[in-house]
N, C-alpha and C positions, 0 to 999 in steps of 0.2 A: 504493498500500499504506500503510495506517495503521499504523504501529509502536506497540506497546504498547496495542494495543484489540482487543479480541475483538468479533467479530461472529458473529451468529447469524441466519439466514434460515430463516423458518418458512412454509410452506405451510399456511394455514389452512383449506384444503379438507381437508388430510390429518392435521392436528396434532389430536390427540384432547383434550388437556388444556392449554390456554393458561395456567391458573393454575400448574400444576406448572412449567410452563417458565420462567414468570416467576420463581417461588421459587426454582427451580435456577440460572437465568442472572443474576438481579439486573440488570436492564438499567438503564442511566443514560438513553438514548434509545430510544422504540419508534416507528416509522414505519410507514405503511401506504399503498398506494396504492388506488385505487378508481375504477371506472368507475359510471356511473348504477344499474346492475342490482346491485351489490353496496356500494354506498356505506355502507348500513345495517349491514353487516359490518364493514367498515373502522372505522366509529364504535364498534361493541361492543368491538373490540379495544381501541382506545384508551380507551374508558371503563374498561376492566378494568384497563389498565395503570396509569391514574390512581389507580383505586381501591386497586391493590396499594401503589403509592409516590406520594404526591402530588408528590414532587420529580422524579420521571420526566418527561424533556421528550418530549412528544408531537408527531408531526408526520403530516399527511394530504397526499397529492398524487394525481395523476392527471386524466384527462379531466375528470370531472365537476367538481371543486374548481376546476380553471383556469378554466372558463366559468361557474361558479357557486359562488365562495368563500363566499356567504352560507348556504349549506348546510351548511357546516363549522364555522359559527361557534357553538362549544361551548364550555362552561366547562372541559372536559377535553381539548380540543384547542389546544396551545400555539402550533403553526407550520402554516399552510396554504402548499403549495408550489405556485407558480404556474408552467405552463410546464414545459420539461424540468428535472427535479430533479438 
């Protein structure tokens, strides 16, 4: 348990408005996982988060970036999680 921290999990298959969620929650960290089929969606989430606040720490993990981390080398991605996160 992380005391003094609020965590919000969003299922982006169901979330209707990421911009509203970012504005309401004001996160310090945004992370996503991605398999090959949805890597582009995870990257879109992190790009929006970084555009919302350039100080947000953005992280991506999952099977695809574990085996091909070069596919996540983007200016809006701060951390690439390799292996079990």
